[in-house]
N, C-alpha and C positions, 0 to 999 in steps of 0.2 A: 503492497497498500500505499501512497504517496505520504510523504513527512512532510513535505512544504508546496507552497504554490510555485510555479513558473517566475523570473521576472515578466514577463509576457502579462501573465494573467495579474500578478499585482500592481503593473501600469494600466490595465484596465478595467480594477477595480478600482483605483485613483479616481480616475477620469469618470465624469458623469456621462449617463447614459443621455442617447442621441434619438432612439427611435420612438422614445413613448411622447405623448402629448405632456408639456407641461403645464398645467392649468389646476394645482392646487398650491392655493394663498398661506401665507401664516396662520388666515381664519381658518381657512379649510384646515388646513393641517391640525391644530389645534381642536376641531371639532371631531375629527378624527379621533385624536386620542383622547376626547371627553367620553364622545358616545360608545368608543368599543371599549373603556374600562367601567362604565354606568349600565348594567344590565339588570337581574334580577336579587344578586348578591345580597346586595346592600340594607335590601326589605324584607329578607330572611336570615342572613346566617349568624347574627347577631342573639339569635335567641340558643345557637347552639353552643356559640363561643359561652353564655352565658352558665348553660348548664355547665361543663367544662372548668368556668374557674370560678365562677361563684361568689364573684363579689366585683359592686358595681365601679367601683375604683381604678381595679385590676383588668378592668371591661377596655376600657377607656386606654389602660397603658398598652392591651395588646393590640387596639386599633392604632394606637402612636407608634408602637413599632413596626408597624407595615406601614406606616406614615412615611418613619424614617428609611426605611430599607428603600422602599419604593422610590422615594425620592431621589436619595442614592443609587438608586441603578437608573435612573432618566439621567441623572448630570454625568455620570460614568459614560452611559449610552450614545450621547451627546457629542463626545470628541470622536468613535467611532463614526458617527453615522456625518461628520463635516470630512474627518477623514475617505470614507466610501463610501461619497453619495449615489451607491448604484442602486438597482432594483434587486432583494434578495435579501436586506436586515443582518439578522443572526446569522442566515446560510453564511453569508459572503463575509464577515466579522470572522466564524469560527473556521471558515476554508484558508482566511488571510493569516491568522494568527498561530494554526498550527497545521491542518494538513484537510484536504477534499473531505476525508472521512469522519472527523468531527463534524466540517458542515452538513455532509450527507444525512448519518443518522440526526442530528437534529432537524432537519428537513422532510427524513423520515416519518420520526414520529410528531409531527408539523401535522403533517396530512394525513396519514392513519388514527390517528387520536384528537390531538389536542384544536388544531382550527376546526375540522371539519366533527369530532367529537364535541366543541362548545358551541358550534352552528344547530347542531342538532339539540344539547341541550336547552338552549337558549330558546329556539324557535320552539319547543316542546312547551317552554315557559310562559312565550306569548298564548300559545293555545291553551294553555289548562286556565290562563287571568280571562280569555276571549270567556273561556265557559262561566266564568261568575256574572257575565251580563249576560248570555245566549248558554242555557243550560243543553241546548244539544248538544254543543261542543262539550265532550268527559273522554275520558279516558278507560272510560267503564263502558261504553256506546261505543259498539263496536260494529263496525263494515265488517271485517274479517276477525272471528275469533280464534284466540289464541292459540297457535297447534306447537304444540310441546316436540322439540330437537331432542330435548333430553330432560329427564326429573327435573333441573332447573332454568332453566332455556324454552324460551317460544321465540314466535314470531306473530305478529297483530297487524290489524290495522283498525283502528278506532278514529272517532270522529277528532279527536284532538290528534292526532298521530296524522290523519291525513290534514287538518290544517297548515300544519306544520310542516309538512313535504309545501304543501304549494307557497307558503309565505317563503322557502327556501327555493323554490323553481320562480317566483315571482323575482325575488332581490338577486337572483344572480342571471334571467332576462336582463333585467334592469340596467345592471353593472355591465354587462357583455355588449350595450348598445351605445358605450363611449362613458367617459370619466366624468363629464358633465351631468350625466343623467345619475351617476353614483351621487356624484356629490352634492347635487340638490336632494336628493332622499337624506344624506348624510343630515345635510345642516339645517334644515330640518327638523327632523327627528331628534337632533341632537339638542338642540335650543327647548325644543318643547318638552324634553324629557330633564332637563336642568333647571327649566322652571318648576317644572313637576316636583323633584327634590328638593328644592329652594323653598316650597309653598309647602312641603310638608316638616321641613325645619323651621317654617317661622309656624306652622300652626302646633309643633310640639312641645316649641319653645315657651311662644306665646299666649293661643288661644287655648293652649292643652293643660296649660302648665296645671301642676297637679300639687299641693300643700304635700297632700300625702305620699306621691312619690316621690318627690323632693325630701322631704324628712326620711322614707329609710334609704334613699339614695345617697344623699350629699350629705347628710348629717351622720351617715355611719357607711362612708366612702371604701371603707379599706374590711369592713366585715364580710364574713364568708354565710349564706346561706344557698338551698337549694340545691348545691352542685350535687355531680354524677362521678362516683369516682374514677379515676383510669382507670387502675385497675384493680387489683385485692391489695390493699395495705398503702395501696397509691392516695392519694388527694390533696385539691389545692390549698387546704390550711397549713401543710408543712411547705416548708421552704422548695424540697424539693419536688413536690407536686406542684407546688405553684410556676414553679421554673419549666416543668415540663406540659403544665396544662398551658401556659401563655405560646410557647411554642409548638404544640398541637396545634391549638387553635387557631396559626398561622397559616392551616393549610384552607380554612373555609377564607379568613381576612386578607391573606395573600390573591387567594384567586379571585375574589369580587375585584380587586384591585390590576386585576392581570393584565395582557394583551397590549399594555401601553406602548408597548415598542413596536406595534405591528405597521405604524404610519412607515416605519423605514424601510421597511417592505415595498412599498408605492414611493421609495427615494427617488426614481426614476419621472416620477411624476410630480413631483415637486418644485415649485418656482425655487432658484437660489438655493438648493439644497444643505449648501455647505453652511448656511447661517441661518436659515428656515427650522431645518431641523431639530438642530441643539433648542431652538427657542418655542419650539411647540411640544417637543418633549416636555423642558423644565414649565411650560406656563400650564400647559394639560395635565399632569400630571399633580400640581403642584393643589390649583384647585380643585381636583375632583378627592384628595385627599385632604382637605381642609372641609369641602362638602359630609366629606364621609365622617369624620370627629361629629362637626356639629348635629347629624344624621344621629349618629349614638344619643346627646348632650339632650336632643330635643326627644329620644326614646324613653332616656333615664328622667328626666321632667316632668313625662306623661304617665309612665306604668313603672310602676313596681318590678323590681329587678323578676320578683317571682312572674309574675303577669308575664316578664320577656320571656323567660324562662319557658312559662307553659304555653306559651302563643299558639291559636289552634294551626298546625301543618305549619311550623316556625316565623307565621305570617304577621312578622312585628308591628311593622308600619299598617299593615291593615288594619291591626288591635289599636294602634295608637287613633288612625282616623276614625274608628265604629266607638274608642272612647270620645273626641270632641264633638264627632257627627254619628249620632248611633244610627242604625237605621241604612243611614247612605255614605259611610264612612268607606264599608267591604266594596262599594261598586265605584266608589269614588277611586280608590288603592287601585282595583283591577283596570282600571282606565288610563293609568299611571303606569302600572308596569307593562300594560300591552304599548304605551310611546314606549317607555324605555328597552323592551326585550324588541322590541321591529330594527329601532334606532340601530341599536345593537349589533342585530343580525347583518343589516345590511354592513355594518362596516368589518365586522370580520369574512364576511363575500367579498369586500373588496381587496382587499389586503393580502390574504394568503394566496392566491394566483399571482401573486407576483413574485414571491417566495419559490415555487413551481417553477415559474419561467426561467429564473436567474438558475437552478437545479439544470432545465431542460439541456440551456444553453452550455454547459456543461459536459453533459454527457449521464448526467444523474438522473434524469425521468425520461416520461415520455417525450420522443421527440417532437411531436407538435405542439405541447407546450409550449416551443420554442419559441414559437410564431405568435406574432401580435393578429387581430382580428382586423378589417378594415375600420374598424372605428380605432384603430391602435391600440385596445387593450387585451391583453392574453386571454382570449374567449374562450380556445378548448379548456385550457386551465382551469376558468372559473367556472366550466361546464362538468368537467372531471370531479370538482371540488362539491361541486352539487350536487350531483349522482351518489358520490359516498356519502358525502354529510345526510341526504334524504334516507341514505340506506341504514344508518348508522339507529333514526330516529324507530327503525321499524324493528328489531328485535328486543325481547324482555325479561327480563330479572323473573325468575320465582319462589316463593317461600314455603313452601310446602306446610311448614307448619302455622304458619296465619295466613294458606292460603292468597297472597297479596302478589299482586303483580309492580316489581320493578322497570326500571331504563335501565338496558345494558350500558350507553353510554355516560349514564352517572359513575356506572365502578372504573370505566375506562380511564373516567377522568380523576376516579382516585388515584387510579393507580401512578398517572404520568405526574400526580401534581409536586412527588417530587424530586423525577425527573426533570423538571420544568427547569427547577432549580438551578437542578447540579448544570444546568443549558444555562443557565445567566451566572454561575459562578463563573465558567471556564469562559464565558464570553466578556463579563469584567475584568479576570486575570489576564485575557487576553490583551487587554490594555495596558498593560504595565510588561507585554512580550514584545508587543511592539512598537513603545517607547524605547524600546533597547535594539530590535534587530532595525526598526526602521527608522530612524532617528528626523532622520531628512525629509520623511512623507510631510507635505502641505496640512496645516491642523490648523486652519480658522478660528476653532473652538477644541481649548484645551480644557479636561474634566475641571470644575470647579472646586476646590478642597485635595486636589491629587497631591499625595498619593492616600490621605488620610480616607475620605469618602469612598473613593472606589474600596478600598482597606474593609474600611467599618462593615459594607456591603459583604463582602467576602467571608469576612469573620461573621457576620450574624447569619449569614445563608446558611452556611455548612456547619453552624449548630443548629441550625432547625432541623435542618438534613438527616444530621446526625441523630438527633431526639425522635424525629420521624421512624428512621429506621428500627430503633432501640424499641421505641414502643407504641406502633405501628404497621408492624413485619408486613402484614396480610396486605396494605393496600401500599406498600411503598416498595415490596422484592418484585411483585409483579412489571412494574412501571418501570424496572430496570430490565427487566427481561423484555419487554417490547422495542424498548431500545437495542440493546443487545439480538435482535434477530434482525435488523437493518444490517448489519455486518456480512450475511451471506450472500445476500442481495446486492451490498455496494462491492465485493470481492466479483461476483458476476457480470456487475453495470463496467469496472474498471476493467476487466479483462476483454469483454466486448468493445469497449472503446479503444485497447492496443491495439486489436484487429483488425477494428475499421482501418485506425491510422495507419499498420502498416500494410494495409490494401492500397490505400488513396498512395503510398510512398512507394508503392513496386508500380504504379501506373506511373 
């Protein structure tokens, strides 16, 4: 396997793309960052985090840890984006810092699970919350009843699954018609979802201000109650248990704030990418993290921690609006989350194919993915992503004890959270390596706080990964296995690429 990229590849990586239409301004790029970060997680995840941590003060600390790590990562990625302003983002950064195999393993995981699985998950979330307003849309109303392929897995098509697939198809089609279409959908829904989140914050902090909740939460900020033991003999009330609880809870909060870097996949379509990308990453990430912290303050101002921990179906935001607007709160929150998830799916659909395009240009993905359609977007990559994401909507998990069905992509996403963190760590470590091996490369923006800020992320994320592997092995080791499965595929592609180059040389 190659250990480093050639000088020719390095040169092309440093030069901006010329084949795309540069239609994304700084405002558009910030909208992509915000739109892709805000999905449904912030409205749901605090319930599970509250059960793990069991303290309102430490719950806020856990979100603060998420904020610090995410902002540190975005400030570090800014240098890589300004140095290599080409379509592909992390795929290109890992390829250039280490070897094509690292870039491929990331791209393999991105396509098979991370991007497509997230598209499936957020599209189904859109459908589920649509069902709050239109009961005919439901995971239990079947067009095709579950067909069991094993005792624990089945395939089905419910009305909710059908709507999720239709959303994926619709947004894949609009994005395939050109960047302008995807950009307009993105900006519209990002502005709407940002307004909805800000409205929730205002309602929770001012209109829903509850004396009982404030007394219970803020007068007893560091008290513990309602927590669920992490394992036998390990609870958040001990120093070790609290440390583990905060680390384990990051799998939810970091995932809620994830995909902020996807704008770098579309670097080829950003105006003045060397300067725009670092600014978009910093502005977008900082704004969302501030919103997330304020949202948690709003939850704690309206509901006692016990109500957050026991929110029906973990829908904390819905419980807040129900407390302020009894009867109407459920419908209001469902509409807000529909807007949020629809915009998030559009962001994910828009960004991912640019990475597959970059892989295909290097001979590491389907050849047809290396071409742009007449609208100057990677149309074939968009559709192959859409088809696979739609396929991931169909499989279901089955719990024979409770006789309940779940979604396979939820398991897959749980599996790859730790693997995604490993790729982030490697990418930011690549910043140090590139400073050493390519000191003369053009860097219009240099990572703020280097080397402390990038090192802070590397240390913090590494600790979280180690804790997840130690205390959540069932959801971490399978993720590593998914990544490793990419190695034989890379080997086959590398051999095929060498043969093709040899045949061309012989001619």
